SERO-4910 file (N, C-alpha, C, O; in steps of 0.05 Angstrom, whole numbers):
BEGIN
 pado doro    nc1    nc2    nc3   cac1   cac2   cac3    cc1    cc2    cc3    oc1    oc2    oc3
  Unk    A    205   1647   -749    202   1675   -759    175   1679   -772    162   1699   -768
  Unk    A    166   1658   -787    140   1660   -800    117   1662   -780     98   1678   -784
  Unk    A    119   1647   -758     99   1647   -737     98   1675   -723     77   1685   -717
  Unk    A    122   1686   -719    124   1713   -706    110   1734   -724     95   1751   -714
  Unk    A    115   1733   -750    103   1752   -768     73   1748   -769     57   1768   -770
  Unk    A     64   1723   -768     35   1718   -768     22   1729   -743      0   1740   -744
  Unk    A     36   1726   -721     26   1736   -695     24   1767   -696      3   1778   -689
  Unk    A     45   1780   -705     45   1809   -705     24   1820   -724     12   1841   -719
  Unk    A     20   1806   -746      0   1816   -766    -28   1807   -759    -47   1817   -771
  Unk    A    -31   1789   -740    -57   1779   -733    -69   1761   -754    -94   1760   -756
  Unk    A    -53   1748   -770    -63   1732   -792    -75   1706   -780    -64   1693   -763
  Unk    A    -99   1699   -790   -113   1676   -781    -98   1650   -789    -86   1649   -810
  Unk    A   -100   1630   -772    -89   1603   -778   -111   1585   -790   -132   1595   -798
  Unk    A   -106   1559   -790   -125   1540   -802   -153   1541   -789   -173   1535   -802
  Unk    A   -154   1549   -763   -180   1550   -750   -198   1573   -759   -222   1573   -754
  Unk    A   -185   1592   -773   -199   1616   -780   -195   1639   -761   -206   1661   -765
  Unk    A   -180   1634   -739   -174   1654   -719   -144   1657   -716   -128   1641   -725
  Unk    A   -137   1679   -703   -109   1685   -699   -104   1701   -674   -121   1701   -656
  Unk    A    -80   1714   -672    -72   1728   -648    -90   1751   -640    -91   1759   -617
  Unk    A   -104   1762   -660   -121   1786   -654   -150   1778   -650   -166   1796   -645
  Unk    A   -157   1753   -652   -184   1744   -647   -191   1747   -617   -174   1743   -600
  Unk    A   -215   1754   -611   -224   1758   -583   -241   1734   -574   -250   1718   -591
  Unk    A   -244   1732   -548   -260   1710   -537   -289   1710   -547   -301   1689   -552
  Unk    A   -300   1734   -550   -327   1736   -560   -329   1727   -589   -348   1714   -597
  Unk    A   -309   1735   -605   -309   1727   -633   -308   1697   -637   -323   1686   -654
  Unk    A   -291   1683   -622   -288   1655   -626   -311   1638   -616   -314   1614   -621
  Unk    A   -329   1651   -600   -352   1637   -589   -378   1648   -600   -400   1641   -590
  Unk    A   -377   1665   -620   -400   1679   -630   -422   1661   -639   -446   1667   -633
  Unk    A   -416   1640   -652   -437   1622   -663   -443   1599   -645   -458   1580   -653
  Unk    A   -432   1599   -621   -435   1575   -604   -463   1572   -593   -473   1550   -592
  Unk    A   -476   1594   -586   -502   1592   -573   -522   1576   -589   -538   1561   -578
  Unk    A   -521   1580   -615   -541   1565   -633   -535   1535   -634   -553   1520   -641
  Unk    A   -511   1527   -626   -504   1499   -627   -508   1485   -600   -505   1461   -598
  Unk    A   -514   1501   -579   -516   1490   -552   -542   1475   -549   -564   1487   -548
  Unk    A   -541   1449   -547   -565   1432   -545   -573   1427   -516   -595   1419   -510
  Unk    A   -554   1430   -498   -559   1425   -469   -543   1445   -453   -521   1452   -461
  Unk    A   -554   1454   -430   -539   1474   -414   -513   1462   -404   -512   1438   -396
  Unk    A   -492   1477   -404   -466   1468   -395   -458   1481   -369   -467   1503   -362
  Unk    A   -442   1467   -353   -431   1477   -328   -400   1477   -330   -388   1457   -338
  Unk    A   -388   1500   -323   -359   1502   -325   -348   1512   -298   -360   1529   -285
  Unk    A   -326   1500   -290   -310   1510   -267   -286   1525   -278   -272   1514   -295
  Unk    A   -282   1549   -269   -259   1565   -278   -243   1575   -254   -254   1591   -238
  Unk    A   -219   1567   -251   -202   1577   -230   -190   1604   -238   -186   1609   -262
  Unk    A   -183   1620   -219   -170   1646   -225   -188   1664   -240   -178   1679   -257
  Unk    A   -214   1663   -235   -233   1679   -251   -239   1706   -239   -259   1719   -247
  Unk    A   -224   1715   -219   -229   1741   -207   -214   1764   -221   -218   1787   -213
  Unk    A   -197   1757   -240   -183   1779   -254   -172   1768   -281   -172   1744   -286
  Unk    A   -164   1786   -298   -149   1780   -322   -164   1760   -341   -188   1762   -345
  Unk    A   -148   1741   -351   -159   1722   -371   -182   1706   -359   -202   1701   -372
  Unk    A   -179   1698   -334   -200   1682   -321   -226   1697   -319   -247   1685   -325
  Unk    A   -226   1722   -312   -250   1738   -309   -263   1741   -337   -288   1740   -339
  Unk    A   -247   1746   -357   -258   1749   -384   -269   1723   -394   -290   1722   -408
  Unk    A   -256   1701   -388   -267   1674   -396   -294   1669   -383   -312   1660   -396
  Unk    A   -296   1676   -357   -321   1672   -342   -343   1690   -355   -366   1681   -358
  Unk    A   -336   1715   -361   -356   1733   -373   -367   1723   -399   -391   1723   -404
  Unk    A   -348   1714   -417   -357   1705   -443   -372   1678   -442   -392   1675   -456
  Unk    A   -363   1660   -425   -378   1634   -423   -406   1639   -412   -425   1627   -421
  Unk    A   -408   1657   -392   -434   1663   -381   -452   1676   -402   -476   1671   -403
  Unk    A   -440   1693   -418   -455   1706   -440   -466   1686   -460   -486   1690   -472
  Unk    A   -452   1664   -463   -460   1643   -482   -478   1622   -469   -485   1602   -481
  Unk    A   -487   1628   -444   -506   1610   -431   -495   1588   -414   -510   1571   -406
  Unk    A   -469   1589   -408   -457   1568   -392   -459   1576   -362   -454   1599   -355
  Unk    A   -467   1557   -346   -467   1561   -317   -438   1562   -308   -423   1543   -314
  Unk    A   -430   1583   -293   -402   1586   -286   -398   1583   -256   -411   1597   -240
  Unk    A   -380   1565   -249   -373   1561   -220   -345   1573   -217   -326   1566   -231
  Unk    A   -343   1592   -198   -318   1606   -194   -307   1601   -166   -315   1613   -146
  Unk    A   -288   1582   -163   -274   1579   -138   -253   1600   -136   -237   1603   -154
  Unk    A   -253   1615   -114   -234   1638   -112   -223   1641    -84   -236   1634    -64
  Unk    A   -199   1651    -83   -186   1657    -57   -197   1682    -45   -202   1684    -21
  Unk    A   -202   1702    -62   -212   1728    -54   -242   1730    -61   -250   1737    -83
  Unk    A   -259   1723    -41   -288   1722    -47   -299   1750    -52   -319   1753    -67
  Unk    A   -288   1770    -39   -297   1797    -44   -294   1805    -73   -312   1816    -86
  Unk    A   -271   1799    -84   -266   1804   -112   -284   1787   -130   -293   1795   -151
  Unk    A   -288   1762   -122   -306   1744   -137   -334   1755   -139   -347   1753   -159
  Unk    A   -344   1766   -117   -371   1779   -116   -372   1802   -136   -392   1805   -150
  Unk    A   -351   1818   -137   -350   1840   -156   -351   1831   -185   -365   1842   -202
  Unk    A   -336   1810   -191   -336   1799   -218   -364   1787   -225   -374   1791   -247
  Unk    A   -375   1773   -206   -402   1762   -210   -422   1784   -216   -438   1782   -234
  Unk    A   -422   1805   -200   -440   1828   -204   -437   1840   -232   -456   1848   -245
  Unk    A   -412   1843   -240   -406   1855   -267   -417   1837   -289   -428   1847   -309
  Unk    A   -414   1811   -286   -424   1792   -306   -455   1793   -307   -467   1794   -329
  Unk    A   -468   1793   -283   -497   1794   -282   -508   1820   -293   -530   1821   -304
  Unk    A   -493   1841   -291   -502   1867   -302   -504   1865   -332   -522   1876   -344
  Unk    A   -485   1851   -344   -485   1848   -373   -503   1825   -382   -517   1827   -403
  Unk    A   -504   1803   -366   -520   1780   -373   -537   1772   -349   -530   1754   -334
  Unk    A   -560   1785   -346   -577   1782   -322   -586   1753   -318   -592   1745   -296
  Unk    A   -588   1737   -340   -597   1710   -337   -575   1690   -330   -580   1666   -325
  Unk    A   -551   1700   -328   -528   1682   -322   -530   1670   -294   -541   1682   -276
  Unk    A   -519   1646   -292   -518   1632   -266   -489   1630   -258   -473   1616   -271
  Unk    A   -481   1644   -236   -454   1645   -226   -454   1634   -198   -469   1645   -181
  Unk    A   -438   1614   -192   -436   1603   -166   -408   1607   -155   -388   1601   -168
  Unk    A   -406   1617   -131   -380   1623   -119   -373   1603    -97   -390   1595    -81
  Unk    A   -348   1597    -96   -337   1580    -74   -310   1592    -65   -298   1608    -80
  Unk    A   -302   1585    -42   -275   1593    -32   -255   1571    -37   -262   1547    -34
  Unk    A   -231   1578    -46   -210   1559    -50   -183   1572    -48   -180   1596    -55
  Unk    A   -163   1558    -39   -135   1566    -40   -121   1544    -55   -116   1522    -44
  Unk    A   -115   1549    -80   -103   1528    -97    -76   1518    -88    -68   1496    -95
  Unk    A    -62   1534    -71    -36   1525    -61    -39   1505    -38    -20   1493    -30
  Unk    A    -64   1502    -28    -69   1484     -6    -84   1459    -15   -106   1461    -25
  Unk    A    -72   1436    -12    -85   1411    -21   -111   1406     -5   -130   1397    -16
  Unk    A   -111   1413     21   -135   1410     37   -158   1428     27   -181   1420     27
  Unk    A   -151   1452     19   -171   1471      9   -183   1461    -17   -207   1464    -22
  Unk    A   -166   1451    -35   -175   1441    -61   -194   1417    -56   -215   1415    -68
  Unk    A   -186   1399    -38   -202   1376    -31   -229   1385    -20   -250   1373    -27
  Unk    A   -229   1405     -3   -254   1415      9   -273   1427    -12   -297   1422    -12
  Unk    A   -261   1443    -30   -278   1454    -52   -291   1432    -69   -314   1434    -74
  Unk    A   -275   1412    -76   -286   1391    -93   -309   1376    -79   -329   1370    -92
  Unk    A   -306   1371    -54   -327   1358    -38   -352   1375    -38   -374   1365    -40
  Unk    A   -348   1401    -34   -371   1420    -33   -385   1422    -60   -410   1422    -61
  Unk    A   -369   1423    -81   -381   1425   -108   -396   1399   -114   -419   1400   -124
  Unk    A   -384   1376   -110   -397   1350   -116   -422   1346   -100   -441   1333   -109
  Unk    A   -423   1358    -76   -447   1355    -59   -471   1370    -72   -494   1363    -65
  Unk    A   -466   1389    -89   -489   1403   -103   -503   1385   -122   -526   1390   -129
  Unk    A   -490   1364   -132   -503   1346   -151   -505   1357   -179   -521   1348   -195
  Unk    A   -489   1378   -185   -490   1390   -212   -474   1374   -232   -455   1359   -224
  Unk    A   -480   1376   -258   -463   1364   -278   -438   1380   -280   -436   1403   -270
  Unk    A   -418   1369   -294   -393   1385   -299   -383   1378   -327   -374   1356   -333
  Unk    A   -385   1398   -344   -377   1395   -372   -350   1405   -379   -335   1394   -395
  Unk    A   -342   1427   -365   -317   1441   -372   -302   1448   -347   -313   1458   -327
  Unk    A   -276   1442   -347   -258   1449   -325   -235   1465   -336   -220   1455   -352
  Unk    A   -233   1490   -328   -212   1508   -338   -192   1514   -316   -198   1529   -298
  Unk    A   -169   1501   -317   -148   1504   -297   -132   1529   -305   -110   1527   -317
  Unk    A   -143   1552   -298   -132   1578   -308   -114   1592   -288    -95   1605   -297
  Unk    A   -119   1590   -263   -105   1606   -243    -75   1602   -244    -65   1580   -249
  Unk    A    -60   1623   -240    -31   1621   -240    -18   1645   -226    -29   1667   -226
  Unk    A      4   1640   -213     19   1661   -200     48   1661   -209     58   1640   -219
  Unk    A     61   1683   -206     90   1685   -209    101   1697   -184     93   1719   -176
  Unk    A    119   1684   -171    131   1693   -146    161   1699   -150    176   1681   -156
  Unk    A    168   1724   -148    196   1732   -151    214   1720   -129    237   1713   -134
  Unk    A    203   1718   -105    218   1708    -82    208   1680    -74    185   1672    -79
  Unk    A    226   1665    -62    219   1638    -54    199   1638    -31    204   1650    -10
  Unk    A    176   1626    -36    155   1623    -15    146   1594    -15    148   1580    -34
  Unk    A    134   1586      8    124   1559     11     95   1559     18     85   1576     33
  Unk    A     80   1539      8     52   1536     15     50   1524     43     70   1517     56
  Unk    A     25   1521     52     21   1509     79     29   1479     79     34   1468    100
  Unk    A     31   1467     55     41   1440     53     71   1438     50     82   1417     45
  Unk    A     84   1462     53    113   1464     52    124   1457     24    144   1443     21
  Unk    A    109   1466      4    117   1462    -24    120   1490    -37    105   1508    -31
  Unk    A    140   1493    -54    145   1518    -67    119   1529    -79    105   1515    -93
  Unk    A    113   1555    -74     87   1566    -79     78   1566   -108     55   1560   -114
  Unk    A     96   1572   -126     88   1572   -155     81   1545   -164     60   1542   -178
  Unk    A     96   1525   -157     91   1497   -165     65   1487   -152     49   1473   -165
  Unk    A     62   1494   -126     38   1486   -111     12   1497   -124     -8   1483   -126
  Unk    A     13   1523   -131    -11   1536   -141    -16   1530   -171    -38   1522   -178
  Unk    A      4   1533   -187      0   1530   -216     -4   1501   -225    -19   1496   -244
  Unk    A      9   1483   -211      7   1455   -220     -6   1436   -201    -26   1423   -207
  Unk    A      4   1434   -176     -5   1414   -157    -35   1417   -151    -50   1398   -151
  Unk    A    -44   1442   -146    -72   1447   -139    -90   1439   -162   -111   1427   -158
  Unk    A    -81   1445   -187    -98   1438   -210    -97   1408   -215   -117   1396   -225
  Unk    A    -75   1395   -209    -73   1366   -212    -94   1353   -194   -109   1335   -203
  Unk    A    -95   1361   -169   -114   1349   -150   -143   1356   -158   -161   1339   -156
  Unk    A   -147   1381   -167   -174   1389   -176   -184   1371   -198   -207   1361   -197
  Unk    A   -167   1366   -217   -174   1349   -240   -178   1320   -231   -197   1307   -239
  Unk    A   -161   1311   -213   -163   1284   -202   -190   1279   -189   -202   1258   -193
  Unk    A   -199   1298   -173   -223   1294   -157   -249   1299   -173   -270   1290   -165
  Unk    A   -247   1313   -195   -271   1320   -211   -273   1304   -237   -294   1306   -251
  Unk    A   -253   1288   -243   -253   1274   -269   -276   1254   -271   -289   1252   -293
  Unk    A   -282   1239   -250   -304   1220   -252   -331   1234   -257   -348   1223   -271
  Unk    A   -335   1257   -244   -359   1272   -249   -361   1281   -278   -383   1281   -290
  Unk    A   -338   1289   -290   -339   1297   -318   -345   1274   -336   -360   1277   -356
  Unk    A   -333   1250   -330   -339   1227   -347   -368   1219   -344   -381   1212   -364
  Unk    A   -378   1220   -320   -407   1213   -315   -425   1233   -330   -445   1224   -342
  Unk    A   -419   1259   -329   -435   1279   -343   -435   1274   -373   -455   1276   -386
  Unk    A   -411   1268   -384   -409   1263   -413   -425   1239   -421   -438   1239   -442
  Unk    A   -425   1218   -405   -440   1194   -410   -470   1199   -410   -485   1189   -426
  Unk    A   -479   1216   -391   -507   1221   -387   -518   1240   -408   -541   1238   -417
  Unk    A   -502   1260   -417   -511   1280   -435   -504   1276   -464   -516   1287   -482
  Unk    A   -483   1259   -469   -473   1255   -496   -457   1279   -506   -449   1279   -529
  Unk    A   -450   1297   -488   -434   1321   -495   -406   1316   -484   -402   1310   -460
  Unk    A   -386   1319   -501   -359   1314   -493   -350   1334   -471   -355   1358   -473
  Unk    A   -338   1323   -449   -327   1341   -429   -300   1352   -438   -286   1339   -454
  Unk    A   -294   1375   -429   -269   1388   -437   -253   1400   -413   -265   1414   -397
  Unk    A   -228   1393   -412   -210   1404   -392   -189   1420   -406   -178   1412   -426
  Unk    A   -184   1444   -396   -164   1462   -408   -144   1470   -387   -151   1482   -366
  Unk    A   -119   1464   -392    -97   1473   -374    -84   1498   -386    -75   1497   -410
  Unk    A    -82   1519   -371    -67   1543   -380    -37   1538   -377    -28   1533   -355
  Unk    A    -23   1541   -399      6   1538   -399     18   1564   -409      7   1585   -406
  Unk    A     42   1561   -421     55   1585   -432     78   1576   -450     89   1554   -447
  Unk    A     84   1593   -470    106   1587   -488    133   1586   -472    153   1575   -481
  Unk    A    132   1597   -448    156   1598   -431    164   1569   -423    186   1565   -413
  Unk    A    146   1550   -426    153   1522   -419    177   1513   -436    191   1494   -428
  Unk    A    182   1525   -459    204   1517   -477    231   1524   -465    251   1514   -475
  Unk    A    231   1541   -445    257   1549   -432    268   1527   -414    292   1528   -407
  Unk    A    252   1508   -406    260   1488   -386    276   1466   -400    268   1454   -420
  Unk    A    300   1460   -388    317   1438   -397    311   1413   -380    303   1415   -357
  Unk    A    316   1390   -392    310   1365   -378    324   1363   -351    313   1353   -332
  Unk    A    349   1372   -349    365   1371   -325    353   1387   -302    357   1381   -278
  Unk    A    338   1408   -309    326   1425   -289    299   1415   -280    288   1425   -260
  Unk    A    287   1396   -294    260   1387   -288    261   1363   -269    257   1341   -277
  Unk    A    267   1369   -244    269   1349   -223    247   1353   -202    245   1374   -190
  Unk    A    230   1333   -198    207   1336   -181    214   1345   -153    202   1364   -142
  Unk    A    234   1332   -141    241   1339   -113    251   1368   -111    245   1382    -92
  Unk    A    267   1377   -131    277   1404   -131    256   1425   -136    257   1447   -127
  Unk    A    235   1417   -152    213   1436   -157    196   1439   -131    185   1461   -127
  Unk    A    194   1419   -115    180   1421    -90    195   1438    -70    183   1454    -55
  Unk    A    221   1435    -70    238   1450    -51    264   1457    -64    284   1444    -60
  Unk    A    264   1479    -79    288   1486    -95    311   1496    -78    307   1510    -58
  Unk    A    336   1488    -86    360   1497    -72    367   1526    -80    375   1542    -64
  Unk    A    365   1531   -106    373   1557   -117    349   1568   -132    346   1562   -156
  Unk    A    333   1584   -119    307   1592   -130    310   1614   -151    325   1633   -147
  Unk    A    295   1611   -173    293   1632   -193    263   1633   -201    252   1613   -210
  Unk    A    251   1656   -198    222   1659   -202    213   1652   -230    193   1638   -234
  Unk    A    228   1661   -250    221   1655   -278    224   1626   -284    207   1614   -298
  Unk    A    245   1613   -274    249   1585   -278    226   1569   -265    216   1550   -277
  Unk    A    219   1576   -241    197   1562   -226    171   1565   -242    156   1545   -243
  Unk    A    166   1588   -253    141   1592   -268    142   1575   -293    122   1562   -300
  Unk    A    164   1575   -307    167   1559   -332    163   1529   -326    150   1515   -341
  Unk    A    175   1520   -304    172   1492   -296    143   1484   -291    134   1463   -299
  Unk    A    129   1502   -277    101   1496   -271     84   1495   -297     66   1479   -299
  Unk    A     91   1512   -316     76   1512   -342     83   1488   -359     66   1478   -374
  Unk    A    107   1478   -357    114   1453   -370     99   1430   -357     89   1413   -371
  Unk    A     97   1430   -331     82   1410   -316     53   1409   -325     41   1388   -326
  Unk    A     41   1433   -330     13   1434   -339      9   1420   -365    -11   1407   -369
  Unk    A     29   1422   -384     26   1409   -409     30   1378   -406     14   1363   -417
  Unk    A     50   1370   -391     55   1342   -386     30   1329   -372     23   1306   -378
  Unk    A     18   1344   -354     -6   1335   -341    -28   1329   -361    -41   1308   -361
  Unk    A    -32   1348   -380    -52   1344   -401    -46   1320   -418    -64   1305   -426
  Unk    A    -20   1316   -425    -13   1294   -442    -19   1267   -428    -29   1249   -441
  Unk    A    -12   1265   -403    -15   1240   -389    -45   1234   -383    -54   1211   -385
  Unk    A    -60   1254   -374    -88   1250   -369   -103   1242   -395   -121   1226   -395
  Unk    A    -94   1254   -417   -106   1247   -443   -101   1217   -449   -119   1203   -458
  Unk    A    -76   1208   -443    -70   1180   -448    -88   1162   -432    -98   1142   -441
  Unk    A    -92   1169   -407   -109   1153   -389   -138   1154   -398   -152   1134   -396
  Unk    A   -148   1177   -406   -176   1180   -416   -180   1163   -441   -201   1150   -444
  Unk    A   -161   1163   -459   -164   1148   -484   -164   1118   -478   -178   1103   -490
  Unk    A   -148   1110   -458   -147   1081   -451   -174   1072   -440   -182   1049   -442
  Unk    A   -188   1091   -427   -215   1085   -416   -237   1090   -436   -261   1083   -431
  Unk    A   -230   1101   -459   -250   1108   -480   -270   1128   -468   -294   1128   -475
  Unk    A   -261   1145   -450   -278   1165   -438   -283   1188   -457   -266   1195   -473
  Unk    A   -307   1199   -455   -314   1221   -473   -307   1248   -460   -324   1265   -457
  Unk    A   -282   1251   -453   -272   1276   -441   -245   1282   -454   -228   1264   -456
  Unk    A   -241   1306   -462   -216   1315   -474   -201   1332   -454   -212   1344   -436
  Unk    A   -175   1334   -458   -158   1353   -443   -137   1364   -461   -122   1349   -474
  Unk    A   -135   1390   -461   -115   1404   -477   -101   1426   -461   -112   1435   -441
  Unk    A    -78   1434   -470    -64   1457   -458    -64   1480   -477    -64   1476   -502
  Unk    A    -65   1504   -466    -65   1528   -483    -45   1549   -474    -40   1551   -450
  Unk    A    -33   1563   -493    -17   1586   -488    -34   1611   -495    -40   1614   -518
  Unk    A    -41   1627   -475    -58   1650   -481    -45   1673   -496    -58   1691   -506
  Unk    A    -18   1672   -498     -3   1694   -509      7   1711   -486      1   1706   -463
  Unk    A     22   1731   -492     32   1749   -472     12   1771   -468      8   1788   -486
  Unk    A     -1   1771   -445    -25   1788   -441    -19   1808   -419     -3   1804   -401
  Unk    A    -33   1830   -421    -30   1852   -401    -45   1844   -375    -67   1852   -370
  Unk    A    -32   1827   -359    -44   1818   -334    -24   1823   -311     -2   1833   -315
  Unk    A    -33   1816   -286    -17   1820   -263      9   1804   -264     29   1812   -253
  Unk    A      8   1780   -276     32   1763   -278     53   1777   -294     77   1776   -287
  Unk    A     46   1790   -316     65   1805   -332     78   1827   -316    102   1832   -318
  Unk    A     61   1841   -300     72   1863   -283     92   1851   -263    113   1864   -257
  Unk    A     86   1827   -253    104   1815   -234    130   1806   -247    152   1808   -234
  Unk    A    129   1798   -272    153   1790   -287    171   1814   -294    193   1810   -303
  Unk    A    161   1838   -291    175   1861   -301    203   1863   -290    220   1876   -302
  Unk    A    208   1851   -267    234   1853   -255    257   1841   -270    280   1848   -266
  Unk    A    251   1822   -289    273   1809   -303    279   1821   -330    296   1811   -344
  Unk    A    265   1842   -337    273   1857   -361    273   1887   -354    261   1895   -335
  Unk    A    287   1903   -370    289   1931   -364    263   1946   -369    246   1936   -384
  Unk    A    260   1969   -357    236   1985   -361    232   1992   -391    210   1991   -401
  Unk    A    254   1998   -404    252   2006   -433    243   1982   -450    226   1985   -468
  Unk    A    254   1958   -444    245   1934   -458    216   1928   -453    201   1919   -470
  Unk    A    208   1931   -428    181   1926   -420    162   1944   -435    141   1936   -445
  Unk    A    170   1970   -438    153   1989   -452    150   1981   -482    128   1981   -492
  Unk    A    172   1972   -494    170   1964   -522    153   1938   -524    136   1936   -542
  Unk    A    159   1919   -507    144   1894   -508    114   1898   -503     98   1884   -514
  Unk    A    108   1917   -485     80   1921   -478     63   1929   -502     39   1924   -502
  Unk    A     75   1941   -522     60   1948   -546     52   1924   -563     35   1926   -581
  Unk    A     65   1901   -557     60   1877   -572     42   1858   -557     34   1836   -567
  Unk    A     35   1866   -532     19   1848   -515    -10   1846   -525    -20   1864   -538
  Unk    A    -22   1823   -519    -51   1819   -525    -68   1834   -505    -60   1838   -482
  Unk    A    -92   1840   -513   -112   1850   -494   -122   1825   -478   -117   1803   -486
  Unk    A   -136   1830   -456   -146   1808   -441   -166   1791   -457   -165   1766   -454
  Unk    A   -182   1804   -473   -202   1789   -489   -188   1772   -510   -197   1750   -517
  Unk    A   -166   1782   -522   -151   1766   -541   -137   1743   -526   -135   1721   -537
  Unk    A   -127   1749   -502   -114   1728   -486   -133   1705   -479   -124   1682   -477
  Unk    A   -158   1712   -474   -178   1691   -466   -189   1676   -489   -203   1656   -486
  Unk    A   -183   1684   -514   -195   1672   -537   -188   1643   -541   -205   1626   -547
  Unk    A   -163   1635   -536   -155   1608   -541   -167   1589   -520   -175   1567   -527
  Unk    A   -170   1598   -495   -184   1583   -475   -213   1578   -483   -222   1555   -482
  Unk    A   -226   1599   -491   -255   1597   -499   -258   1580   -524   -277   1565   -526
  Unk    A   -239   1582   -542   -239   1566   -566   -237   1536   -559   -253   1519   -569
  Unk    A   -218   1529   -542   -215   1501   -534   -239   1491   -518   -245   1467   -519
  Unk    A   -252   1509   -503   -274   1501   -486   -300   1497   -500   -316   1480   -493
  Unk    A   -305   1513   -521   -331   1513   -533   -332   1507   -563   -354   1499   -573
  Unk    A   -311   1511   -578   -313   1509   -607   -319   1480   -617   -308   1461   -607
  Unk    A   -337   1478   -636   -342   1452   -649   -317   1442   -663   -314   1417   -667
  Unk    A   -299   1460   -670   -274   1451   -684   -256   1435   -665   -240   1419   -675
  Unk    A   -259   1438   -639   -242   1423   -621   -256   1398   -609   -245   1385   -591
  Unk    A   -279   1392   -619   -293   1368   -612   -276   1344   -619   -267   1341   -642
  Unk    A   -270   1327   -599   -255   1302   -604   -225   1307   -604   -209   1288   -607
  Unk    A   -216   1332   -602   -187   1338   -602   -177   1337   -573   -188   1350   -556
  Unk    A   -156   1322   -568   -147   1319   -540   -117   1314   -540   -105   1303   -559
  Unk    A   -104   1322   -518    -76   1318   -514    -59   1337   -531    -35   1332   -536
  Unk    A    -71   1360   -539    -57   1378   -557    -51   1405   -542    -59   1409   -519
  Unk    A    -35   1421   -556    -27   1447   -545    -35   1468   -566    -28   1466   -589
  Unk    A    -49   1489   -556    -60   1509   -574    -48   1537   -567    -43   1543   -544
  Unk    A    -44   1552   -588    -36   1580   -585    -50   1596   -607    -52   1587   -630
  Unk    A    -60   1620   -600    -75   1636   -620    -97   1621   -633   -102   1624   -657
  Unk    A   -111   1604   -617   -134   1588   -627   -126   1568   -649   -144   1559   -664
  Unk    A   -101   1560   -650    -93   1539   -669    -74   1520   -655    -58   1527   -638
  Unk    A    -76   1495   -663    -58   1475   -652    -29   1481   -661    -24   1488   -683
  Unk    A    -10   1478   -642     17   1484   -648     35   1464   -633     25   1447   -618
  Unk    A     61   1466   -637     80   1447   -625     90   1456   -597     91   1480   -591
  Unk    A     96   1436   -581    108   1441   -555    138   1437   -558    148   1430   -579
  Unk    A    152   1440   -536    181   1432   -535    182   1402   -535    163   1389   -527
  Unk    A    204   1390   -543    207   1361   -542    203   1350   -514    191   1328   -512
  Unk    A    212   1364   -494    208   1354   -467    179   1353   -459    170   1334   -446
  Unk    A    163   1373   -468    134   1373   -462    119   1351   -477     96   1345   -470
  Unk    A    132   1339   -497    119   1318   -512    130   1291   -505    125   1271   -520
  Unk    A    145   1289   -484    158   1264   -475    138   1248   -458    132   1255   -436
  Unk    A    129   1226   -470    108   1210   -457    118   1198   -431    103   1197   -411
  Unk    A    143   1189   -430    154   1177   -405    157   1198   -383    152   1192   -360
  Unk    A    164   1222   -391    166   1244   -372    139   1251   -360    136   1256   -336
  Unk    A    119   1251   -377     91   1257   -368     81   1235   -349     69   1242   -329
  Unk    A     87   1210   -355     78   1188   -337     93   1189   -311     81   1185   -290
  Unk    A    119   1196   -312    134   1197   -287    124   1220   -269    121   1216   -245
  Unk    A    119   1243   -281    110   1266   -266     83   1260   -253     78   1266   -229
  Unk    A     65   1247   -268     38   1241   -258     40   1221   -234     27   1224   -214
  Unk    A     57   1201   -237     60   1181   -216     72   1194   -191     62   1188   -169
  Unk    A     92   1211   -194    104   1224   -171     84   1243   -157     82   1244   -133
  Unk    A     68   1257   -173     49   1276   -162     27   1262   -147     19   1269   -125
  Unk    A     17   1241   -160     -5   1226   -147      4   1214   -121    -11   1214   -101
  Unk    A     28   1204   -119     39   1192    -94     41   1214    -73     34   1209    -50
  Unk    A     51   1237    -81     54   1260    -62     27   1268    -51     24   1271    -27
  Unk    A      8   1272    -69    -19   1281    -61    -32   1261    -42    -44   1269    -22
  Unk    A    -30   1236    -48    -42   1215    -31    -29   1214     -4    -42   1210     17
  Unk    A     -2   1218     -3     12   1219     23      2   1242     40     -3   1239     64
  Unk    A      0   1265     28     -8   1290     43    -37   1290     52    -43   1302     72
  Unk    A    -54   1276     38    -83   1276     44    -92   1251     59   -116   1247     62
  Unk    A    -74   1234     67    -81   1209     81    -95   1216    107   -103   1198    122
***
């Protein structure tokens, strides 16, 4: 109850920021602290939180790489960013996150450029009301929100570690999750059923993918710490934001409830604030394996904090990806 009241009132937490803080506000002083140019990859940057994250990072002098399924829309976002920040460097690539082959191709193309990689923001996400399958014959929500980002991180991690070693600047990976991960019960979190569900429910599939994003962050953090790598990985809940995913979710609540709830939603800039905070703030230097909401560290569900579950999911995912890409 206390957290709800703090959210509604926009009261700042220990970080000095809260639910009403914007992405520009939380990165306001970052430019003066930037000792070396940074490069960030942001998925899902053609709309909503991703586009705002790309705009703000570019404004702060970060080179932004935007892998996108809709290149026409990506060009529009790039032009809008350059209009505001003419000196910004925006690089576009094509990607379909639901396709393991497409993710692999993008990573190969990016690595061929020889650029450093400081920040990876696994932002893209979909909500599918109806059961759909990717070209790999995997349920579309799980394939896009989790599997694609797992492979992306897997293929780019060595580049991030190498960049951190060469520059002395900690690399940062941010997985977009959601408070909806708390809805998932252990009995429902079965890898095989998430790949090919018997009884599909769009909201459950979305929640499962967001739980997987947190478990992914927990396990990769464990592996990075074991290597003493100078790369962090955290998960963030952006809040309930006025984006396309919320419009897609509208089917499971009544129009009247949606109208009431919409008055409590965050703006896109408020929604992007926690991502930008985790990506750039000096306060998150050295912080890894955590879950943030409203720019403050907060608790996950017990299942999302289960180390054995995280290891099992990672092992199953890695085996699946290797089989499919052999």
